[in-house]
Structure formats: C-alpha cells, structure tokens
Residue frames relative to the residue before (quaternion, step in Angstrom):
aa qw qx qy qz dx dy dz
M 1.0000 0.0000 0.0000 0.0000 0.00 0.00 0.00
T 0.4113 -0.7168 0.5140 0.2299 3.52 -1.11 0.66
T 0.3305 -0.7237 0.5718 0.2002 3.47 -1.03 0.76
P 0.4686 -0.6818 0.4663 0.3133 3.52 -0.91 0.74
S 0.4747 -0.6668 0.5039 0.2757 3.52 -1.12 0.68
P 0.5413 -0.6335 0.4300 0.3474 3.59 -0.99 0.73
L 0.6708 0.4947 -0.3112 0.4566 3.62 1.08 -0.45
G 0.6178 -0.5393 0.3524 0.4508 3.48 1.09 -0.10
P 0.6837 -0.4689 0.3239 0.4557 3.48 -1.22 0.09
A 0.3943 -0.7072 0.5383 0.2337 3.57 -0.99 0.83
T 0.1196 0.7866 -0.5935 0.1211 3.47 -0.38 1.21
V 0.2460 -0.7394 0.6118 0.1361 3.53 -1.00 0.80
P 0.4028 -0.7182 0.4959 0.2757 3.53 -0.68 0.99
M 0.2631 -0.7499 0.5899 0.1427 3.53 -0.96 0.78
P 0.4545 -0.6758 0.4946 0.3035 3.55 -0.86 0.86
A 0.5876 -0.5928 0.4250 0.3501 3.44 -1.20 0.63
S 0.7931 0.0084 0.0016 0.6090 3.54 0.99 -0.77
P 0.5652 -0.5929 0.4275 0.3825 3.62 -1.05 0.51
P 0.5807 -0.5924 0.4136 0.3752 3.67 -1.11 0.63
S 0.1999 -0.7705 0.5952 0.1099 3.51 -1.10 0.75
L 0.6569 -0.5282 0.3733 0.3875 3.57 -1.27 0.34
E 0.5943 0.5804 -0.3723 0.4140 3.58 1.11 -0.49
Q 0.6646 0.5076 -0.3123 0.4506 3.55 1.13 -0.53
L 0.5610 0.5942 -0.3958 0.4191 3.67 1.22 -0.21
H 0.2052 -0.7692 0.5965 0.1017 3.57 -1.11 0.78
D 0.5829 -0.5549 0.4514 0.3854 3.58 -1.25 0.44
L 0.5816 -0.5626 0.4492 0.3788 3.52 -1.28 0.43
Q 0.3499 -0.7171 0.5607 0.2212 3.55 -1.03 0.74
L 0.2170 -0.7851 0.5707 0.1041 3.59 -0.51 1.23
P 0.5151 -0.6209 0.4715 0.3561 3.58 -1.10 0.57
S 0.6113 -0.5470 0.4050 0.4039 3.59 -1.19 0.39
E 0.5976 -0.5895 0.4094 0.3575 3.58 -1.17 0.63
V 0.4668 -0.6554 0.5198 0.2869 3.52 -1.17 0.68
G 0.3857 -0.7358 0.5104 0.2219 3.59 -0.81 0.97
F 0.5599 -0.6178 0.4327 0.3427 3.56 -1.20 0.39
W 0.7503 0.3165 -0.2024 0.5440 3.61 1.16 -0.32
P 0.5744 -0.2260 -0.7810 0.0950 1.66 -1.74 1.73
P 0.5236 -0.6468 0.4454 0.3303 3.58 -1.02 0.71
A 0.6157 -0.5467 0.4282 0.3724 3.49 -1.30 0.37
P 0.6655 -0.5266 0.3383 0.4065 3.63 -1.13 0.47
G 0.6034 0.5685 -0.3625 0.4259 3.60 1.05 -0.59
W 0.6466 0.5031 -0.3195 0.4761 3.58 1.04 -0.75
W 0.6188 0.5274 -0.3469 0.4675 3.61 1.04 -0.71
L 0.6511 0.5127 -0.3073 0.4677 3.57 0.97 -0.85
L 0.6497 0.5091 -0.3115 0.4708 3.58 0.95 -0.86
A 0.6495 0.5086 -0.3177 0.4676 3.59 0.95 -0.84
A 0.6531 0.5062 -0.3182 0.4647 3.60 0.94 -0.82
L 0.6526 0.5063 -0.3143 0.4680 3.59 0.98 -0.80
L 0.6574 0.5020 -0.3116 0.4676 3.59 0.95 -0.83
L 0.6535 0.5054 -0.3121 0.4691 3.57 0.95 -0.85
G 0.6464 0.5116 -0.3116 0.4726 3.57 0.99 -0.82
G 0.6522 0.5142 -0.3084 0.4638 3.57 1.00 -0.80
L 0.6510 0.5045 -0.3165 0.4706 3.58 1.00 -0.77
V 0.6413 0.5076 -0.3253 0.4747 3.58 0.97 -0.80
W 0.6543 0.5149 -0.3103 0.4587 3.58 0.93 -0.88
A 0.6762 0.4843 -0.2937 0.4712 3.61 0.90 -0.92
G 0.6399 0.5204 -0.3266 0.4616 3.59 0.99 -0.77
R 0.6553 0.5033 -0.3129 0.4684 3.55 0.96 -0.82
L 0.6321 0.5334 -0.3229 0.4601 3.57 1.02 -0.81
L 0.6745 0.4860 -0.2928 0.4724 3.59 0.92 -0.90
W 0.6378 0.5248 -0.3275 0.4588 3.57 1.01 -0.79
R 0.6652 0.4931 -0.3091 0.4678 3.60 0.91 -0.87
R 0.6393 0.5159 -0.3309 0.4643 3.58 1.00 -0.77
R 0.6417 0.5218 -0.3195 0.4624 3.56 0.99 -0.82
Q 0.6613 0.4971 -0.3032 0.4729 3.57 0.98 -0.84
R 0.6573 0.5115 -0.3176 0.4533 3.60 0.97 -0.79
N 0.7387 0.3981 -0.2225 0.4963 3.62 1.08 -0.66
R 0.3158 0.7700 -0.4998 0.2398 3.58 1.21 0.30
Y 0.6358 0.5372 -0.3348 0.4417 3.61 0.99 -0.79
R 0.6141 0.5454 -0.3556 0.4461 3.62 1.08 -0.62
R 0.6593 0.5006 -0.3126 0.4659 3.57 0.94 -0.88
A 0.6409 0.5125 -0.3278 0.4682 3.59 1.00 -0.77
A 0.6557 0.5078 -0.3144 0.4619 3.60 0.97 -0.82
L 0.6574 0.4996 -0.3150 0.4680 3.59 0.96 -0.79
A 0.6235 0.5248 -0.3388 0.4702 3.59 1.06 -0.69
L 0.6564 0.4915 -0.3137 0.4787 3.60 0.96 -0.81
L 0.6258 0.5376 -0.3390 0.4521 3.58 1.00 -0.76
S 0.6480 0.4976 -0.3118 0.4850 3.59 1.00 -0.78
E 0.6342 0.5231 -0.3280 0.4654 3.58 1.02 -0.77
Y 0.6480 0.5043 -0.3221 0.4712 3.61 0.96 -0.80
Q 0.6242 0.5322 -0.3337 0.4645 3.59 1.05 -0.72
R 0.6507 0.5014 -0.3168 0.4741 3.61 0.99 -0.81
Q 0.6397 0.5207 -0.3255 0.4623 3.58 0.99 -0.80
L 0.6321 0.5320 -0.3263 0.4593 3.58 1.01 -0.81
Q 0.6661 0.4973 -0.3080 0.4627 3.58 0.93 -0.82
Q 0.6702 0.4952 -0.3040 0.4618 3.60 1.09 -0.62
D 0.8426 0.2151 -0.0940 0.4848 3.60 0.65 -1.05
Q 0.3344 -0.7908 0.4594 0.2274 3.63 1.30 -0.12
D 0.3946 0.6945 -0.4978 0.3378 3.62 1.10 0.66
R 0.2049 -0.8386 0.4976 0.0846 3.53 0.11 1.36
Q 0.6346 0.5406 -0.3351 0.4391 3.58 1.02 -0.75
R 0.6565 0.4914 -0.3108 0.4806 3.58 0.94 -0.83
Y 0.6203 0.5445 -0.3362 0.4536 3.58 1.01 -0.79
L 0.6709 0.4966 -0.2984 0.4629 3.57 0.85 -0.94
T 0.6472 0.5102 -0.3112 0.4733 3.60 0.98 -0.82
Q 0.6615 0.5094 -0.3091 0.4554 3.59 0.92 -0.87
V 0.6679 0.4922 -0.3068 0.4664 3.59 0.93 -0.87
A 0.6456 0.5126 -0.3238 0.4644 3.61 0.96 -0.82
Q 0.6599 0.4900 -0.3039 0.4816 3.59 0.99 -0.81
L 0.6298 0.5378 -0.3334 0.4505 3.56 1.02 -0.74
L 0.6326 0.5213 -0.3336 0.4656 3.59 0.99 -0.78
R 0.6719 0.4913 -0.3003 0.4660 3.57 0.93 -0.87
R 0.6636 0.4942 -0.3113 0.4674 3.61 0.93 -0.83
T 0.6349 0.5142 -0.3271 0.4749 3.58 1.03 -0.75
A 0.6440 0.5098 -0.3226 0.4705 3.59 0.98 -0.80
L 0.6536 0.5017 -0.3192 0.4682 3.60 0.97 -0.77
S 0.6451 0.5006 -0.3222 0.4790 3.60 1.10 -0.62
A 0.6964 0.4794 -0.2731 0.4589 3.57 0.98 -0.84
Y 0.7952 0.1919 -0.0784 0.5698 3.58 1.04 -0.75
P 0.0344 -0.8532 0.5198 0.0251 3.62 0.49 1.10
Q 0.6695 0.5076 -0.3142 0.4420 3.63 1.09 -0.51
Q 0.6269 0.5483 -0.3376 0.4386 3.61 1.20 -0.33
A 0.4179 -0.6761 0.5474 0.2621 3.55 -1.21 0.58
L 0.0906 0.8467 -0.5131 0.1075 3.55 0.37 1.27
A 0.5553 0.6519 -0.3952 0.3323 3.58 1.10 -0.57
G 0.7267 0.4426 -0.2470 0.4637 3.58 1.04 -0.65
L 0.4934 0.6629 -0.4413 0.3498 3.60 1.20 -0.08
T 0.0003 0.7886 -0.6143 0.0271 3.56 -0.97 0.92
D 0.8638 0.1774 -0.1255 0.4546 3.51 -1.41 0.25
N 0.8662 -0.0299 0.0215 0.4983 3.57 -0.76 -1.04
A 0.6048 0.5403 -0.3695 0.4538 3.63 1.07 -0.57
W 0.6554 0.4933 -0.3034 0.4849 3.59 0.99 -0.83
R 0.6339 0.5276 -0.3180 0.4676 3.57 0.99 -0.90
Q 0.6780 0.4927 -0.2972 0.4576 3.58 0.88 -0.94
F 0.6110 0.5336 -0.3492 0.4690 3.60 1.06 -0.69
L 0.6640 0.5038 -0.3094 0.4577 3.60 0.89 -0.91
I 0.6617 0.4897 -0.3057 0.4786 3.59 0.99 -0.79
D 0.6943 0.4910 -0.2853 0.4422 3.59 0.82 -0.98
S 0.7045 0.4797 -0.2819 0.4406 3.58 0.93 -0.81
S 0.7950 0.2934 -0.1536 0.5083 3.59 1.15 -0.47
G 0.3976 -0.7163 0.4823 0.3100 3.57 1.14 -0.53
L 0.5045 0.6458 -0.4250 0.3846 3.59 1.24 0.28
D 0.2364 -0.7908 0.5517 0.1201 3.58 -0.49 1.18
A 0.4658 0.6971 -0.4362 0.3267 3.59 1.25 -0.08
F 0.5536 0.5977 -0.4066 0.4136 3.61 1.20 -0.23
N 0.6062 0.5297 -0.3581 0.4730 3.61 1.27 -0.16
S 0.5831 0.5897 -0.3699 0.4188 3.61 1.25 -0.13
S 0.7206 -0.4112 0.3226 0.4555 3.55 -1.32 -0.11
T 0.5975 0.5506 -0.3612 0.4576 3.59 1.13 -0.57
G 0.6441 0.5033 -0.3115 0.4845 3.58 1.00 -0.77
D 0.6293 0.5247 -0.3295 0.4692 3.57 1.03 -0.78
A 0.6375 0.5263 -0.3308 0.4552 3.57 0.99 -0.80
L 0.6721 0.4895 -0.3035 0.4653 3.60 0.94 -0.82
L 0.7019 0.4665 -0.2757 0.4622 3.60 1.05 -0.72
R 0.8095 0.2703 -0.1250 0.5060 3.58 0.85 -0.91
G 0.5202 0.6981 -0.3868 0.3040 3.57 1.17 -0.50
P 0.6659 0.5034 -0.3386 0.4342 3.64 0.83 -0.77
Y 0.7326 0.4199 -0.2324 0.4827 3.62 1.17 -0.47
Q 0.6739 0.4278 -0.2944 0.5256 3.58 1.28 -0.03
A 0.5331 -0.6733 0.4173 0.2973 3.54 -0.97 0.89
A 0.8161 0.0635 -0.0083 0.5743 3.60 0.75 -0.94
I 0.1584 0.7665 -0.6039 0.1506 3.51 -0.53 1.18
E 0.3504 -0.7357 0.5423 0.2045 3.55 -0.97 0.85
F 0.1739 0.7650 -0.6045 0.1386 3.57 -0.94 0.93
D 0.4561 -0.6473 0.5441 0.2774 3.49 -1.32 0.45
T 0.3962 -0.7499 0.4754 0.2337 3.60 -0.50 1.15
N 0.6404 0.5207 -0.3329 0.4560 3.59 1.03 -0.70
A 0.6446 0.5086 -0.3206 0.4723 3.59 1.04 -0.75
V 0.6309 0.5159 -0.3280 0.4777 3.60 1.02 -0.76
L 0.6467 0.5195 -0.3109 0.4639 3.55 0.94 -0.90
Q 0.6876 0.4863 -0.2855 0.4574 3.59 0.86 -0.95
L 0.6578 0.5035 -0.3164 0.4623 3.59 0.95 -0.83
A 0.6541 0.4976 -0.3130 0.4761 3.59 0.95 -0.83
R 0.6543 0.5068 -0.3113 0.4671 3.59 0.92 -0.87
D 0.6480 0.5172 -0.3204 0.4582 3.58 0.96 -0.85
W 0.6649 0.4911 -0.3207 0.4625 3.61 0.91 -0.84
I 0.6426 0.5225 -0.3339 0.4500 3.61 0.91 -0.84
L 0.7220 0.4433 -0.2528 0.4673 3.59 0.93 -0.84
Q 0.7941 0.3863 -0.1721 0.4365 3.59 0.95 -0.83
H 0.5216 0.6378 -0.4544 0.3386 3.63 1.07 -0.27
K 0.3632 -0.7288 0.5466 0.1955 3.52 -1.13 0.73
R 0.4496 -0.7215 0.4602 0.2560 3.56 -0.79 1.01
R 0.7208 0.3911 -0.2512 0.5142 3.59 1.01 -0.63
W 0.1673 0.7973 -0.5502 0.1833 3.52 0.54 1.20
P 0.3295 -0.7580 0.5193 0.2172 3.61 -0.66 0.99
C 0.2659 -0.7586 0.5751 0.1519 3.57 -0.88 0.91
C-alpha cells in the first residue's frame, strides 16, 4: 500500500489542449545599439589620431621655417636671372650668383668659418656640403673665379642650374 505524501498528492496539471504553432511568438530582439556615445576604444583612437596630426603639422611647420632661407635664395636667384635677361650684364650676374651662394652658405652654417674660404677650400666646401661634383667643371670655375676676372666665358643657364642645385641639395648638418 502507498502512504500518502505530506505535501499532498503529486499531480501534474495537464493542458487542456496540446500547444499549437499559432501560439508561438517570434523572438524578441534587443533594440539596436546607437553609434553615440562611442566606446572608450574609439575615444582613444581619436585622441591618438589627433595627437599624430598635431605632431606631424608641427614637424612640417618647423621644417618649413628651417628652409625659409632656401626659398629666399631661390627667389633672389630668379630675380638675378630676370635682371640678366633685361640688361645682359653677364659679369654682374656671375658676381651676384657667387655672392648669393656664399650668403646662403653663411645662413645655413652659422657656426662654421666660411667667410674666409677661397678657391679650392670654398670649392671643396660646396662639393662636400651638397655632393655636387659639377663644381669641378668649368661652370664651377666660373662661379669661383668669375667675380674676380674681367672677362670669363660661361654658360648662364649652367651657372643658374648649378646654383639652384646647390641651394636645394646642400645638407644643413654638414660636419666640418
């Protein structure tokens, strides 16, 4: 014989009818996550990008300021070329270009004793600071000796190109 349980008879309620498919509902999805406010990782990435842009801008600005003397020298070189085309004074042009190279070198290397360099020492400085071997040519000779000689033959375009190349290519950190 069975003894009754203290909790009462164990009965499982039976549904009146079996479940049907009509009683099933779709799953309820949570609402979509908005794009704002972004996650902390995006804030960090934005801060890093902004910092990088500021750093790069500052680097470019400093480089532009350091090369200001080059732009001024190139502008003067163009002005000397225009003067040559107007008055055809080749000797004055050669003297102006030679002086411009020396003034540009003094601006680029203020700690060096360049003002006293002459002839081969000056030529060697121009070659060493830029890597241009063209100063060993007749054009280089014209730039070195032309301002001190009354009549010297030279190609004005070659002088212009050599001076422009030195202004653009010399390295400011040249070891003496």
